[in-house]
N, C-alpha and C positions, 0 to 999 in steps of 0.2 A: 496607519495598518503595516501589522506586523508580514512578512512573509512567512508561507506553511514550505513544509516537506511535503511528503505524502509517502507513505513507505508500505508497497505491497508485496504478498509475499505468502508464500501460500497456506504458511501451520506458524501460531506464535511461537513453538518452542526454540524453531528453525529463525526467531526472528529474535531472544532471547539472548539467543549461544553467537551469535557470526553476526544481531549488527543494531543489537541494542544499546554498545556501547558508543555510536557512530549516533547514535535520536540525543540520546542525551548529549553527550558534544553539542548536536545543534541547536539541543536548547538554550545551553549556556551560549551557544554565538548570539539565541535572541528570535530562534526559531519556531512556529509554533508547530510540533509534529506531532504527527496521524500517523495512523496504521491501520488499512485497511485487510484483513487476512481472516481464515477458520479460525478462531479459538476454542481453545482448551483448559487447560491446567493455570499457566501464565497470568492468563488477561489479571486476574488485581493486582502482576508486580506490576503489568505494565501501565495497568493504569493508574496507580499510586507513584509509580513516577512519574507523571502530570501528562503520558502521552495519552492522546485522542484516539478512542479508536472504532474503528468503521468493522464491523461484523461482516462483512461475504462468505460466503459457501462457497472456495473453491473444494470442488474437490480433483485432485490432483491427476490421482491414477482414468479419469473417466475420461472418454474418444468422443462421446454420443456430443455430437455436434453439436443439436438445441439444446445443449447446460452451459458448455461454451457459447455460444453464443449469446445466451441470457449473459452468462458469464459477465462476453462482453461489454450486452447494456449497462450491467451497472456497476461496473469502472466509465464506462464516458459517461454517465448521470451520475457517479462521486465525484468526478473527476472538472464538471462543470457546475459542479455545488462547492464543490470547496475552494477552486482556481486557488494548486498551488504553485509557488513558482519553477518549483523541486521536484517530480516522482526521483524517484527508487525504487528500480522494481528489479524484484529476484526473484533467480526459480523460473523454467520456462517456459510455465503457462502463466505467469506474468508477464513475463519480457511478450511474447510475443502477443498477447490480448492485451495485456496496459501500455505496451507499443504504438499498439493500434489507435485503443485510446485516448493513447494522451496527445496523436497528431490532435486528430476530430476533433477533439475539442478544446486544441490552443494550446495548450501544456509546452513553453518555451525547451524547460530543458530536462531529457526524460534520460536516466542515469543507471545501464540494465548489466545487471551484474547475474 
C-alpha cells in the first residue's frame, strides 16, 4: 500500500505558489499526493502533475457557523475515506477545522503551517 499525503488549503493558487514543490518532492519519494481545496484556474496544472484532487468549497472569509461545521464534516469524511498517513494543513481555516478532523479520524501526523 502506497503512503498518502493530503494537502488542505484555501485555494489552488496558493497551493501552486507555495506548496507545489513540496507535493512534487513527496511524489518523487513515493507518496500518493492528494489536494483538497477550492479550485480555480490552476486545477489542470495540478492534475497534470499527477496530484489527485478533491474539491471542497472553502469560503475563507465566511464566519457562518453552519458553513464551518459543514466543512469540518466534509474534511472528516475525506480523511476517513483516504486514510492519509500525513495531512499538511495550510492557512487558518484548514488548520483549525482540519486539525480537529484529523484528530477525530485518527490521522497520526498533521503538519500545520
